[in-house]
All heavy atoms as TSV, in Angstrom:
chain	resi	resn	atom	element	x	y	z
A	1	MET	N	N	14.967	-17.412	-31.228
A	1	MET	CA	C	15.788	-16.851	-30.185
A	1	MET	C	C	14.873	-16.403	-29.041
A	1	MET	O	O	13.948	-15.643	-29.233
A	1	MET	CB	C	16.567	-15.670	-30.739
A	1	MET	CG	C	17.379	-14.970	-29.705
A	1	MET	SD	S	18.253	-13.599	-30.481
A	1	MET	CE	C	19.777	-13.763	-29.681
A	2	SER	N	N	15.120	-16.920	-27.865
A	2	SER	CA	C	14.279	-16.574	-26.721
A	2	SER	C	C	14.940	-15.480	-25.877
A	2	SER	O	O	16.165	-15.392	-25.792
A	2	SER	CB	C	14.017	-17.809	-25.864
A	2	SER	OG	O	15.228	-18.251	-25.298
A	3	ILE	N	N	14.098	-14.684	-25.275
A	3	ILE	CA	C	14.581	-13.612	-24.390
A	3	ILE	C	C	14.780	-14.213	-23.006
A	3	ILE	O	O	13.877	-14.877	-22.471
A	3	ILE	CB	C	13.561	-12.467	-24.340
A	3	ILE	CG1	C	13.374	-11.871	-25.732
A	3	ILE	CG2	C	13.990	-11.394	-23.356
A	3	ILE	CD1	C	12.265	-10.866	-25.820
A	4	PRO	N	N	15.955	-13.989	-22.393
A	4	PRO	CA	C	16.191	-14.555	-21.059
A	4	PRO	C	C	15.256	-13.919	-20.025
A	4	PRO	O	O	15.002	-12.721	-20.073
A	4	PRO	CB	C	17.655	-14.220	-20.767
A	4	PRO	CG	C	18.007	-13.132	-21.710
A	4	PRO	CD	C	17.106	-13.238	-22.880
A	5	ARG	N	N	14.740	-14.744	-19.126
A	5	ARG	CA	C	13.854	-14.248	-18.068
A	5	ARG	C	C	14.678	-13.591	-16.980
A	5	ARG	O	O	15.717	-14.109	-16.571
A	5	ARG	CB	C	13.043	-15.392	-17.493
A	5	ARG	CG	C	12.135	-16.034	-18.527
A	5	ARG	CD	C	11.338	-17.117	-17.934
A	5	ARG	NE	N	10.148	-16.509	-17.359
A	5	ARG	CZ	C	9.237	-17.166	-16.667
A	5	ARG	NH1	N	9.397	-18.440	-16.433
A	5	ARG	NH2	N	8.181	-16.564	-16.194
A	6	GLN	N	N	14.193	-12.467	-16.510
A	6	GLN	CA	C	14.857	-11.761	-15.418
A	6	GLN	C	C	13.956	-11.767	-14.194
A	6	GLN	O	O	12.729	-11.713	-14.316
A	6	GLN	CB	C	15.164	-10.329	-15.833
A	6	GLN	CG	C	16.132	-10.225	-16.982
A	6	GLN	CD	C	16.381	-8.772	-17.358
A	6	GLN	OE1	O	15.873	-7.862	-16.751
A	6	GLN	NE2	N	17.189	-8.579	-18.383
A	7	LYS	N	N	14.573	-11.841	-13.022
A	7	LYS	CA	C	13.801	-11.783	-11.793
A	7	LYS	C	C	13.299	-10.361	-11.585
A	7	LYS	O	O	13.956	-9.389	-11.955
A	7	LYS	CB	C	14.660	-12.194	-10.600
A	7	LYS	CG	C	14.989	-13.657	-10.586
A	7	LYS	CD	C	15.737	-14.009	-9.333
A	7	LYS	CE	C	16.058	-15.493	-9.315
A	7	LYS	NZ	N	16.792	-15.879	-8.117
A	8	ILE	N	N	12.138	-10.255	-10.971
A	8	ILE	CA	C	11.599	-8.946	-10.635
A	8	ILE	C	C	12.480	-8.325	-9.567
A	8	ILE	O	O	12.751	-8.937	-8.535
A	8	ILE	CB	C	10.146	-9.085	-10.138
A	8	ILE	CG1	C	9.264	-9.613	-11.267
A	8	ILE	CG2	C	9.621	-7.761	-9.604
A	8	ILE	CD1	C	7.870	-9.959	-10.838
A	9	ALA	N	N	12.942	-7.098	-9.809
A	9	ALA	CA	C	13.863	-6.443	-8.886
A	9	ALA	C	C	13.147	-5.523	-7.908
A	9	ALA	O	O	13.566	-5.374	-6.766
A	9	ALA	CB	C	14.910	-5.657	-9.665
A	10	THR	N	N	12.065	-4.883	-8.338
A	10	THR	CA	C	11.349	-3.930	-7.503
A	10	THR	C	C	9.869	-4.272	-7.499
A	10	THR	O	O	9.295	-4.590	-8.531
A	10	THR	CB	C	11.544	-2.493	-8.034
A	10	THR	OG1	O	12.929	-2.215	-8.131
A	10	THR	CG2	C	10.898	-1.482	-7.114
A	11	LEU	N	N	9.270	-4.199	-6.326
A	11	LEU	CA	C	7.845	-4.473	-6.178
A	11	LEU	C	C	7.118	-3.201	-5.757
A	11	LEU	O	O	7.637	-2.414	-4.970
A	11	LEU	CB	C	7.608	-5.548	-5.127
A	11	LEU	CG	C	8.264	-6.893	-5.407
A	11	LEU	CD1	C	8.194	-7.773	-4.183
A	11	LEU	CD2	C	7.582	-7.571	-6.577
A	12	ALA	N	N	5.913	-3.004	-6.273
A	12	ALA	CA	C	5.074	-1.876	-5.871
A	12	ALA	C	C	3.911	-2.420	-5.047
A	12	ALA	O	O	3.275	-3.402	-5.415
A	12	ALA	CB	C	4.567	-1.131	-7.084
A	13	ILE	N	N	3.643	-1.763	-3.934
A	13	ILE	CA	C	2.573	-2.173	-3.031
A	13	ILE	C	C	1.547	-1.045	-2.988
A	13	ILE	O	O	1.896	0.117	-2.817
A	13	ILE	CB	C	3.126	-2.448	-1.619
A	13	ILE	CG1	C	4.168	-3.573	-1.699
A	13	ILE	CG2	C	2.002	-2.794	-0.649
A	13	ILE	CD1	C	5.020	-3.718	-0.469
A	14	LEU	N	N	0.277	-1.402	-3.128
A	14	LEU	CA	C	-0.811	-0.438	-3.127
A	14	LEU	C	C	-1.617	-0.575	-1.841
A	14	LEU	O	O	-2.001	-1.677	-1.454
A	14	LEU	CB	C	-1.727	-0.678	-4.336
A	14	LEU	CG	C	-3.031	0.109	-4.383
A	14	LEU	CD1	C	-2.766	1.591	-4.542
A	14	LEU	CD2	C	-3.903	-0.412	-5.500
A	15	ASP	N	N	-1.877	0.548	-1.172
A	15	ASP	CA	C	-2.688	0.569	0.044
A	15	ASP	C	C	-3.784	1.604	-0.143
A	15	ASP	O	O	-3.513	2.756	-0.492
A	15	ASP	CB	C	-1.822	0.920	1.251
A	15	ASP	CG	C	-2.618	0.991	2.544
A	15	ASP	OD1	O	-3.622	0.264	2.677
A	15	ASP	OD2	O	-2.236	1.777	3.432
A	16	LEU	N	N	-5.033	1.200	0.061
A	16	LEU	CA	C	-6.171	2.103	-0.036
A	16	LEU	C	C	-6.801	2.277	1.336
A	16	LEU	O	O	-6.971	1.307	2.072
A	16	LEU	CB	C	-7.247	1.539	-0.967
A	16	LEU	CG	C	-6.968	1.548	-2.454
A	16	LEU	CD1	C	-8.092	0.836	-3.192
A	16	LEU	CD2	C	-6.812	2.948	-2.972
A	17	GLU	N	N	-7.167	3.504	1.670
A	17	GLU	CA	C	-7.937	3.776	2.875
A	17	GLU	C	C	-9.298	4.279	2.430
A	17	GLU	O	O	-9.388	5.096	1.511
A	17	GLU	CB	C	-7.234	4.826	3.748
A	17	GLU	CG	C	-5.871	4.400	4.254
A	17	GLU	CD	C	-5.916	3.223	5.210
A	17	GLU	OE1	O	-6.935	3.032	5.902
A	17	GLU	OE2	O	-4.930	2.481	5.267
A	18	CYS	N	N	-10.360	3.779	3.080
A	18	CYS	CA	C	-11.733	4.110	2.678
A	18	CYS	C	C	-12.536	4.644	3.854
A	18	CYS	O	O	-12.168	4.468	5.010
A	18	CYS	CB	C	-12.417	2.875	2.115
A	18	CYS	SG	S	-11.615	2.252	0.630
A	19	THR	N	N	-13.684	5.259	3.517
A	19	THR	CA	C	-14.541	5.876	4.525
A	19	THR	C	C	-15.338	4.873	5.338
A	19	THR	O	O	-15.644	5.120	6.490
A	19	THR	CB	C	-15.540	6.849	3.869
A	19	THR	OG1	O	-16.301	6.128	2.891
A	19	THR	CG2	C	-14.828	8.007	3.221
A	20	GLY	N	N	-15.729	3.771	4.751
A	20	GLY	CA	C	-16.559	2.826	5.482
A	20	GLY	C	C	-16.742	1.525	4.745
A	20	GLY	O	O	-16.110	1.273	3.729
A	21	LEU	N	N	-17.639	0.702	5.283
A	21	LEU	CA	C	-17.836	-0.634	4.741
A	21	LEU	C	C	-19.076	-0.746	3.858
A	21	LEU	O	O	-19.101	-1.544	2.939
A	21	LEU	CB	C	-17.919	-1.642	5.891
A	21	LEU	CG	C	-16.720	-1.650	6.841
A	21	LEU	CD1	C	-16.978	-2.599	8.001
A	21	LEU	CD2	C	-15.459	-2.038	6.104
A	22	ASP	N	N	-20.131	0.038	4.133
A	22	ASP	CA	C	-21.360	-0.103	3.361
A	22	ASP	C	C	-21.285	0.603	2.005
A	22	ASP	O	O	-21.585	0.022	0.978
A	22	ASP	CB	C	-22.575	0.368	4.161
A	22	ASP	CG	C	-22.421	1.778	4.704
A	22	ASP	OD1	O	-21.301	2.323	4.659
A	22	ASP	OD2	O	-23.423	2.336	5.178
A	23	LYS	N	N	-20.901	1.857	1.940
A	23	LYS	CA	C	-20.691	2.588	0.681
A	23	LYS	C	C	-19.322	3.253	0.741
A	23	LYS	O	O	-19.209	4.452	0.979
A	23	LYS	CB	C	-21.780	3.639	0.476
A	23	LYS	CG	C	-23.141	3.065	0.189
A	23	LYS	CD	C	-24.125	4.174	-0.104
A	23	LYS	CE	C	-25.488	3.593	-0.411
A	23	LYS	NZ	N	-26.462	4.651	-0.690
A	24	PRO	N	N	-18.268	2.482	0.557
A	24	PRO	CA	C	-16.927	3.037	0.745
A	24	PRO	C	C	-16.554	4.064	-0.320
A	24	PRO	O	O	-16.901	3.930	-1.481
A	24	PRO	CB	C	-16.011	1.820	0.680
A	24	PRO	CG	C	-16.779	0.817	-0.101
A	24	PRO	CD	C	-18.231	1.082	0.171
A	25	ARG	N	N	-15.847	5.085	0.121
A	25	ARG	CA	C	-15.247	6.079	-0.755
A	25	ARG	C	C	-13.761	6.119	-0.415
A	25	ARG	O	O	-13.389	6.160	0.759
A	25	ARG	CB	C	-15.849	7.467	-0.521
A	25	ARG	CG	C	-17.337	7.549	-0.767
A	25	ARG	CD	C	-17.603	7.678	-2.259
A	25	ARG	NE	N	-19.013	7.899	-2.502
A	25	ARG	CZ	C	-19.839	6.996	-2.998
A	25	ARG	NH1	N	-19.406	5.793	-3.272
A	25	ARG	NH2	N	-21.098	7.273	-3.217
A	26	VAL	N	N	-12.936	6.093	-1.421
A	26	VAL	CA	C	-11.490	6.132	-1.199
A	26	VAL	C	C	-11.106	7.501	-0.641
A	26	VAL	O	O	-11.510	8.534	-1.172
A	26	VAL	CB	C	-10.720	5.843	-2.507
A	26	VAL	CG1	C	-9.225	6.004	-2.307
A	26	VAL	CG2	C	-11.040	4.448	-3.016
A	27	THR	N	N	-10.359	7.503	0.458
A	27	THR	CA	C	-9.888	8.752	1.052
A	27	THR	C	C	-8.381	8.931	0.895
A	27	THR	O	O	-7.890	10.048	0.891
A	27	THR	CB	C	-10.228	8.832	2.549
A	27	THR	OG1	O	-9.637	7.719	3.219
A	27	THR	CG2	C	-11.723	8.837	2.770
A	28	GLU	N	N	-7.658	7.821	0.781
A	28	GLU	CA	C	-6.203	7.909	0.667
A	28	GLU	C	C	-5.691	6.771	-0.202
A	28	GLU	O	O	-6.165	5.638	-0.108
A	28	GLU	CB	C	-5.563	7.832	2.051
A	28	GLU	CG	C	-4.054	7.957	2.038
A	28	GLU	CD	C	-3.475	7.843	3.435
A	28	GLU	OE1	O	-3.572	8.824	4.189
A	28	GLU	OE2	O	-2.956	6.767	3.758
A	29	LEU	N	N	-4.731	7.084	-1.026
A	29	LEU	CA	C	-4.076	6.110	-1.896
A	29	LEU	C	C	-2.587	6.185	-1.603
A	29	LEU	O	O	-2.007	7.272	-1.609
A	29	LEU	CB	C	-4.347	6.455	-3.361
A	29	LEU	CG	C	-3.595	5.658	-4.403
A	29	LEU	CD1	C	-4.254	4.303	-4.569
A	29	LEU	CD2	C	-3.591	6.394	-5.720
A	30	CYS	N	N	-1.971	5.047	-1.309
A	30	CYS	CA	C	-0.549	5.020	-0.990
A	30	CYS	C	C	0.142	3.951	-1.843
A	30	CYS	O	O	-0.313	2.814	-1.912
A	30	CYS	CB	C	-0.355	4.717	0.491
A	30	CYS	SG	S	1.370	4.664	0.989
A	31	LEU	N	N	1.217	4.332	-2.496
A	31	LEU	CA	C	2.035	3.401	-3.277
A	31	LEU	C	C	3.435	3.369	-2.670
A	31	LEU	O	O	4.032	4.409	-2.414
A	31	LEU	CB	C	2.130	3.850	-4.737
A	31	LEU	CG	C	0.867	3.684	-5.557
A	31	LEU	CD1	C	0.964	4.486	-6.839
A	31	LEU	CD2	C	0.636	2.230	-5.863
A	32	LEU	N	N	3.929	2.162	-2.439
A	32	LEU	CA	C	5.272	1.962	-1.892
A	32	LEU	C	C	6.074	1.096	-2.858
A	32	LEU	O	O	5.523	0.193	-3.478
A	32	LEU	CB	C	5.210	1.226	-0.555
A	32	LEU	CG	C	4.319	1.799	0.527
A	32	LEU	CD1	C	4.181	0.802	1.658
A	32	LEU	CD2	C	4.889	3.091	1.030
A	33	SER	N	N	7.363	1.362	-2.955
A	33	SER	CA	C	8.207	0.461	-3.736
A	33	SER	C	C	9.317	-0.078	-2.836
A	33	SER	O	O	9.877	0.646	-2.020
A	33	SER	CB	C	8.804	1.162	-4.966
A	33	SER	OG	O	9.761	2.107	-4.594
A	34	VAL	N	N	9.559	-1.373	-2.963
A	34	VAL	CA	C	10.600	-2.042	-2.185
A	34	VAL	C	C	11.413	-2.939	-3.120
A	34	VAL	O	O	10.918	-3.411	-4.132
A	34	VAL	CB	C	10.023	-2.889	-1.022
A	34	VAL	CG1	C	9.334	-2.022	0.000
A	34	VAL	CG2	C	9.080	-3.949	-1.528
A	35	GLN	N	N	12.651	-3.163	-2.743
A	35	GLN	CA	C	13.512	-4.061	-3.503
A	35	GLN	C	C	13.195	-5.508	-3.123
A	35	GLN	O	O	12.930	-5.813	-1.965
A	35	GLN	CB	C	14.988	-3.764	-3.226
A	35	GLN	CG	C	15.424	-2.394	-3.680
A	35	GLN	CD	C	15.312	-2.230	-5.178
A	35	GLN	OE1	O	15.697	-3.097	-5.935
A	35	GLN	NE2	N	14.751	-1.110	-5.597
A	36	ARG	N	N	13.215	-6.372	-4.098
A	36	ARG	CA	C	12.910	-7.791	-3.892
A	36	ARG	C	C	13.816	-8.418	-2.836
A	36	ARG	O	O	13.368	-9.162	-1.974
A	36	ARG	CB	C	13.058	-8.530	-5.217
A	36	ARG	CG	C	12.786	-10.007	-5.150
A	36	ARG	CD	C	12.963	-10.643	-6.532
A	36	ARG	NE	N	12.739	-12.056	-6.483
A	36	ARG	CZ	C	13.693	-12.947	-6.208
A	36	ARG	NH1	N	14.920	-12.550	-5.980
A	36	ARG	NH2	N	13.411	-14.232	-6.174
A	37	GLU	N	N	15.100	-8.102	-2.887
A	37	GLU	CA	C	16.055	-8.681	-1.938
A	37	GLU	C	C	15.716	-8.319	-0.496
A	37	GLU	O	O	15.947	-9.083	0.422
A	37	GLU	CB	C	17.490	-8.222	-2.243
A	37	GLU	CG	C	18.027	-8.661	-3.581
A	37	GLU	CD	C	17.591	-7.740	-4.712
A	37	GLU	OE1	O	17.352	-6.543	-4.473
A	37	GLU	OE2	O	17.463	-8.226	-5.842
A	38	GLU	N	N	15.159	-7.109	-0.300
A	38	GLU	CA	C	14.810	-6.660	1.052
A	38	GLU	C	C	13.697	-7.529	1.639
A	38	GLU	O	O	13.631	-7.729	2.848
A	38	GLU	CB	C	14.352	-5.198	1.013
A	38	GLU	CG	C	15.390	-4.249	0.477
A	38	GLU	CD	C	16.157	-3.547	1.574
A	38	GLU	OE1	O	15.675	-3.503	2.704
A	38	GLU	OE2	O	17.248	-3.041	1.267
A	39	LEU	N	N	12.802	-8.038	0.805
A	39	LEU	CA	C	11.718	-8.892	1.292
A	39	LEU	C	C	12.214	-10.283	1.661
A	39	LEU	O	O	11.554	-11.001	2.400
A	39	LEU	CB	C	10.618	-9.011	0.236
A	39	LEU	CG	C	9.831	-7.737	-0.034
A	39	LEU	CD1	C	8.891	-7.949	-1.194
A	39	LEU	CD2	C	9.070	-7.289	1.199
A	40	LEU	N	N	13.348	-10.667	1.131
A	40	LEU	CA	C	13.877	-12.005	1.383
A	40	LEU	C	C	14.813	-12.059	2.590
A	40	LEU	O	O	15.340	-13.113	2.915
A	40	LEU	CB	C	14.627	-12.502	0.134
A	40	LEU	CG	C	13.771	-12.596	-1.132
A	40	LEU	CD1	C	14.639	-12.992	-2.319
A	40	LEU	CD2	C	12.630	-13.574	-0.955
A	41	THR	N	N	15.019	-10.922	3.273
A	41	THR	CA	C	15.908	-10.904	4.434
A	41	THR	C	C	15.216	-11.523	5.638
A	41	THR	O	O	13.987	-11.501	5.740
A	41	THR	CB	C	16.330	-9.460	4.775
A	41	THR	OG1	O	15.153	-8.711	5.082
A	41	THR	CG2	C	17.088	-8.814	3.637
A	42	PRO	N	N	15.969	-12.078	6.577
A	42	PRO	CA	C	15.373	-12.723	7.750
A	42	PRO	C	C	14.600	-11.757	8.649
A	42	PRO	O	O	13.697	-12.165	9.355
A	42	PRO	CB	C	16.562	-13.307	8.510
A	42	PRO	CG	C	17.749	-13.167	7.645
A	42	PRO	CD	C	17.410	-12.233	6.533
A	43	THR	N	N	14.960	-10.481	8.649
A	43	THR	CA	C	14.265	-9.532	9.531
A	43	THR	C	C	12.834	-9.305	9.085
A	43	THR	O	O	11.960	-9.035	9.900
A	43	THR	CB	C	14.990	-8.179	9.570
A	43	THR	OG1	O	14.998	-7.624	8.258
A	43	THR	CG2	C	16.396	-8.316	10.094
A	44	GLY	N	N	12.571	-9.384	7.794
A	44	GLY	CA	C	11.221	-9.202	7.288
A	44	GLY	C	C	10.752	-7.770	7.271
A	44	GLY	O	O	9.584	-7.489	7.112
A	45	HIS	N	N	11.674	-6.813	7.471
A	45	HIS	CA	C	11.330	-5.394	7.468
A	45	HIS	C	C	12.049	-4.706	6.317
A	45	HIS	O	O	13.158	-4.202	6.472
A	45	HIS	CB	C	11.712	-4.735	8.790
A	45	HIS	CG	C	11.032	-5.349	9.966
A	45	HIS	ND1	N	9.682	-5.220	10.202
A	45	HIS	CD2	C	11.507	-6.126	10.964
A	45	HIS	CE1	C	9.361	-5.873	11.294
A	45	HIS	NE2	N	10.447	-6.442	11.775
A	46	PRO	N	N	11.416	-4.672	5.145
A	46	PRO	CA	C	12.087	-4.069	3.991
A	46	PRO	C	C	12.180	-2.554	4.109
A	46	PRO	O	O	11.342	-1.912	4.736
A	46	PRO	CB	C	11.196	-4.462	2.816
A	46	PRO	CG	C	9.850	-4.643	3.424
A	46	PRO	CD	C	10.101	-5.177	4.806
A	47	ARG	N	N	13.206	-2.000	3.522
A	47	ARG	CA	C	13.379	-0.555	3.456
A	47	ARG	C	C	12.540	-0.048	2.290
A	47	ARG	O	O	12.607	-0.560	1.188
A	47	ARG	CB	C	14.850	-0.202	3.240
A	47	ARG	CG	C	15.137	1.279	3.262
A	47	ARG	CD	C	16.624	1.541	3.094
A	47	ARG	NE	N	17.105	1.128	1.790
A	47	ARG	CZ	C	17.007	1.858	0.684
A	47	ARG	NH1	N	16.439	3.018	0.709
A	47	ARG	NH2	N	17.490	1.408	-0.455
A	48	ILE	N	N	11.755	0.973	2.542
A	48	ILE	CA	C	10.920	1.547	1.496
A	48	ILE	C	C	11.782	2.472	0.639
A	48	ILE	O	O	12.428	3.382	1.142
A	48	ILE	CB	C	9.739	2.316	2.101
A	48	ILE	CG1	C	8.840	1.343	2.866
A	48	ILE	CG2	C	8.952	3.058	1.030
A	48	ILE	CD1	C	7.766	1.996	3.683
A	49	CYS	N	N	11.804	2.201	-0.663
A	49	CYS	CA	C	12.607	3.007	-1.588
A	49	CYS	C	C	11.898	4.308	-1.951
A	49	CYS	O	O	12.498	5.367	-1.943
A	49	CYS	CB	C	12.891	2.225	-2.869
A	49	CYS	SG	S	13.817	0.721	-2.603
A	50	ASN	N	N	10.627	4.206	-2.285
A	50	ASN	CA	C	9.837	5.357	-2.680
A	50	ASN	C	C	8.438	5.212	-2.107
A	50	ASN	O	O	7.921	4.106	-1.980
A	50	ASN	CB	C	9.737	5.466	-4.211
A	50	ASN	CG	C	11.078	5.756	-4.838
A	50	ASN	OD1	O	11.650	6.804	-4.626
A	50	ASN	ND2	N	11.588	4.800	-5.591
A	51	LYS	N	N	7.838	6.355	-1.777
A	51	LYS	CA	C	6.497	6.341	-1.215
A	51	LYS	C	C	5.720	7.529	-1.777
A	51	LYS	O	O	6.222	8.652	-1.810
A	51	LYS	CB	C	6.563	6.449	0.309
A	51	LYS	CG	C	5.224	6.418	0.993
A	51	LYS	CD	C	5.401	6.451	2.504
A	51	LYS	CE	C	4.071	6.377	3.217
A	51	LYS	NZ	N	4.252	6.370	4.683
A	52	LEU	N	N	4.504	7.257	-2.230
A	52	LEU	CA	C	3.613	8.289	-2.732
A	52	LEU	C	C	2.291	8.165	-1.996
A	52	LEU	O	O	1.669	7.103	-1.998
A	52	LEU	CB	C	3.385	8.130	-4.243
A	52	LEU	CG	C	2.341	9.039	-4.864
A	52	LEU	CD1	C	2.795	10.495	-4.821
A	52	LEU	CD2	C	2.043	8.607	-6.286
A	53	VAL	N	N	1.868	9.244	-1.333
A	53	VAL	CA	C	0.599	9.255	-0.611
A	53	VAL	C	C	-0.261	10.366	-1.196
A	53	VAL	O	O	0.168	11.517	-1.273
A	53	VAL	CB	C	0.800	9.497	0.903
A	53	VAL	CG1	C	-0.539	9.556	1.620
A	53	VAL	CG2	C	1.683	8.418	1.496
A	54	LEU	N	N	-1.466	10.006	-1.631
A	54	LEU	CA	C	-2.403	10.971	-2.190
A	54	LEU	C	C	-3.680	10.975	-1.365
A	54	LEU	O	O	-4.300	9.930	-1.179
A	54	LEU	CB	C	-2.747	10.616	-3.640
A	54	LEU	CG	C	-1.574	10.560	-4.618
A	54	LEU	CD1	C	-2.034	10.003	-5.952
A	54	LEU	CD2	C	-0.978	11.942	-4.797
A	55	CYS	N	N	-4.065	12.132	-0.866
A	55	CYS	CA	C	-5.342	12.276	-0.172
A	55	CYS	C	C	-6.397	12.567	-1.229
A	55	CYS	O	O	-6.308	13.565	-1.941
A	55	CYS	CB	C	-5.275	13.396	0.853
A	55	CYS	SG	S	-4.197	13.007	2.236
A	56	VAL	N	N	-7.390	11.694	-1.336
A	56	VAL	CA	C	-8.403	11.815	-2.380
A	56	VAL	C	C	-9.594	12.622	-1.877
A	56	VAL	O	O	-10.030	13.568	-2.511
A	56	VAL	CB	C	-8.854	10.425	-2.870
A	56	VAL	CG1	C	-9.885	10.540	-3.959
A	56	VAL	CG2	C	-7.649	9.624	-3.349
A	57	ASN	N	N	-10.145	12.267	-0.732
A	57	ASN	CA	C	-11.267	12.972	-0.120
A	57	ASN	C	C	-10.921	13.276	1.334
A	57	ASN	O	O	-11.465	12.665	2.249
A	57	ASN	CB	C	-12.543	12.114	-0.179
A	57	ASN	CG	C	-13.100	11.992	-1.562
A	57	ASN	OD1	O	-13.239	12.986	-2.250
A	57	ASN	ND2	N	-13.426	10.786	-1.973
A	58	PRO	N	N	-10.042	14.244	1.581
A	58	PRO	CA	C	-9.560	14.454	2.952
A	58	PRO	C	C	-10.622	14.947	3.936
A	58	PRO	O	O	-10.435	14.841	5.132
A	58	PRO	CB	C	-8.447	15.477	2.790
A	58	PRO	CG	C	-8.708	16.140	1.492
A	58	PRO	CD	C	-9.416	15.147	0.632
A	59	VAL	N	N	-11.763	15.466	3.461
A	59	VAL	CA	C	-12.775	15.982	4.382
A	59	VAL	C	C	-13.895	14.980	4.649
A	59	VAL	O	O	-14.811	15.264	5.395
A	59	VAL	CB	C	-13.381	17.303	3.852
A	59	VAL	CG1	C	-12.335	18.390	3.826
A	59	VAL	CG2	C	-13.993	17.118	2.484
A	60	LYS	N	N	-13.853	13.801	4.051
A	60	LYS	CA	C	-14.878	12.781	4.274
A	60	LYS	C	C	-14.694	12.169	5.665
A	60	LYS	O	O	-13.576	11.933	6.111
A	60	LYS	CB	C	-14.786	11.658	3.224
A	60	LYS	CG	C	-15.141	12.101	1.833
A	60	LYS	CD	C	-16.620	12.252	1.698
A	60	LYS	CE	C	-16.973	12.567	0.260
A	60	LYS	NZ	N	-18.370	12.802	0.078
A	61	MET	N	N	-15.808	11.912	6.329
A	61	MET	CA	C	-15.775	11.281	7.647
A	61	MET	C	C	-15.476	9.788	7.499
A	61	MET	O	O	-15.995	9.131	6.601
A	61	MET	CB	C	-17.120	11.449	8.360
A	61	MET	CG	C	-17.423	12.891	8.742
A	61	MET	SD	S	-16.259	13.569	9.922
A	61	MET	CE	C	-16.565	12.548	11.333
A	62	ILE	N	N	-14.640	9.285	8.380
A	62	ILE	CA	C	-14.295	7.870	8.402
A	62	ILE	C	C	-15.185	7.185	9.437
A	62	ILE	O	O	-15.255	7.607	10.588
A	62	ILE	CB	C	-12.811	7.653	8.785
A	62	ILE	CG1	C	-11.892	8.505	7.922
A	62	ILE	CG2	C	-12.439	6.182	8.745
A	62	ILE	CD1	C	-11.850	8.120	6.480
A	63	GLN	N	N	-15.876	6.114	9.030
A	63	GLN	CA	C	-16.736	5.389	9.960
A	63	GLN	C	C	-15.883	4.600	10.951
A	63	GLN	O	O	-14.821	4.076	10.590
A	63	GLN	CB	C	-17.651	4.441	9.194
A	63	GLN	CG	C	-18.632	5.143	8.287
A	63	GLN	CD	C	-19.459	4.159	7.472
A	63	GLN	OE1	O	-19.232	2.952	7.488
A	63	GLN	NE2	N	-20.434	4.692	6.753
A	64	PRO	N	N	-16.326	4.505	12.213
A	64	PRO	CA	C	-15.559	3.764	13.224
A	64	PRO	C	C	-15.278	2.317	12.825
A	64	PRO	O	O	-14.217	1.784	13.134
A	64	PRO	CB	C	-16.453	3.826	14.466
A	64	PRO	CG	C	-17.320	5.020	14.264
A	64	PRO	CD	C	-17.519	5.130	12.780
A	65	GLU	N	N	-16.220	1.669	12.115
A	65	GLU	CA	C	-16.014	0.284	11.688
A	65	GLU	C	C	-14.833	0.178	10.728
A	65	GLU	O	O	-14.069	-0.776	10.762
A	65	GLU	CB	C	-17.278	-0.262	11.015
A	65	GLU	CG	C	-18.471	-0.353	11.918
A	65	GLU	CD	C	-19.240	0.965	12.028
A	65	GLU	OE1	O	-18.982	1.889	11.229
A	65	GLU	OE2	O	-20.077	1.060	12.936
A	66	ALA	N	N	-14.689	1.164	9.847
A	66	ALA	CA	C	-13.570	1.158	8.904
A	66	ALA	C	C	-12.248	1.363	9.632
A	66	ALA	O	O	-11.236	0.770	9.281
A	66	ALA	CB	C	-13.761	2.247	7.844
A	67	SER	N	N	-12.256	2.192	10.673
A	67	SER	CA	C	-11.032	2.407	11.459
A	67	SER	C	C	-10.604	1.137	12.172
A	67	SER	O	O	-9.420	0.841	12.284
A	67	SER	CB	C	-11.256	3.519	12.487
A	67	SER	OG	O	-11.472	4.745	11.829
A	68	LYS	N	N	-11.571	0.357	12.639
A	68	LYS	CA	C	-11.244	-0.907	13.316
A	68	LYS	C	C	-10.625	-1.902	12.351
A	68	LYS	O	O	-9.684	-2.605	12.695
A	68	LYS	CB	C	-12.498	-1.510	13.951
A	68	LYS	CG	C	-12.997	-0.748	15.143
A	68	LYS	CD	C	-14.271	-1.367	15.685
A	68	LYS	CE	C	-14.844	-0.530	16.797
A	68	LYS	NZ	N	-16.143	-1.032	17.261
A	69	VAL	N	N	-11.139	-1.951	11.119
A	69	VAL	CA	C	-10.622	-2.885	10.115
A	69	VAL	C	C	-9.187	-2.533	9.732
A	69	VAL	O	O	-8.323	-3.394	9.642
A	69	VAL	CB	C	-11.524	-2.890	8.851
A	69	VAL	CG1	C	-10.863	-3.650	7.720
A	69	VAL	CG2	C	-12.880	-3.491	9.179
A	70	SER	N	N	-8.913	-1.241	9.548
A	70	SER	CA	C	-7.576	-0.826	9.093
A	70	SER	C	C	-6.591	-0.685	10.247
A	70	SER	O	O	-5.395	-0.567	10.023
A	70	SER	CB	C	-7.658	0.497	8.331
A	70	SER	OG	O	-8.008	1.555	9.214
A	71	GLY	N	N	-7.092	-0.663	11.486
A	71	GLY	CA	C	-6.198	-0.512	12.624
A	71	GLY	C	C	-5.828	0.918	12.934
A	71	GLY	O	O	-5.003	1.203	13.773
A	72	ARG	N	N	-6.447	1.872	12.244
A	72	ARG	CA	C	-6.188	3.295	12.495
A	72	ARG	C	C	-7.354	3.869	13.273
A	72	ARG	O	O	-8.471	3.921	12.807
A	72	ARG	CB	C	-6.052	4.068	11.174
A	72	ARG	CG	C	-4.825	3.673	10.418
A	72	ARG	CD	C	-4.690	4.568	9.229
A	72	ARG	NE	N	-3.492	4.223	8.488
A	72	ARG	CZ	C	-3.024	4.954	7.516
A	72	ARG	NH1	N	-3.639	6.055	7.152
A	72	ARG	NH2	N	-1.932	4.596	6.892
A	73	LEU	N	N	-7.080	4.272	14.486
A	73	LEU	CA	C	-8.142	4.836	15.329
A	73	LEU	C	C	-8.011	6.318	15.474
A	73	LEU	O	O	-7.052	6.928	15.475
A	73	LEU	CB	C	-8.154	4.169	16.703
A	73	LEU	CG	C	-8.393	2.651	16.654
A	73	LEU	CD1	C	-8.216	2.064	18.038
A	73	LEU	CD2	C	-9.767	2.346	16.132
């Protein structure tokens, strides 16, 4: 007896922010969850169901090169 396969209904997305490129240290961890159907819409802008943001090293300096890579200035 085989178990029926189910489509994935919810996806989790992980985003890491780091201090730099040479010896990076994680400063922020962000987890987002979105519904699969929202990603398949023509607009391409899914609604975020849940969001968790954790500051790991909030006092660490961010190198300018890392800011350019992530787009956060």
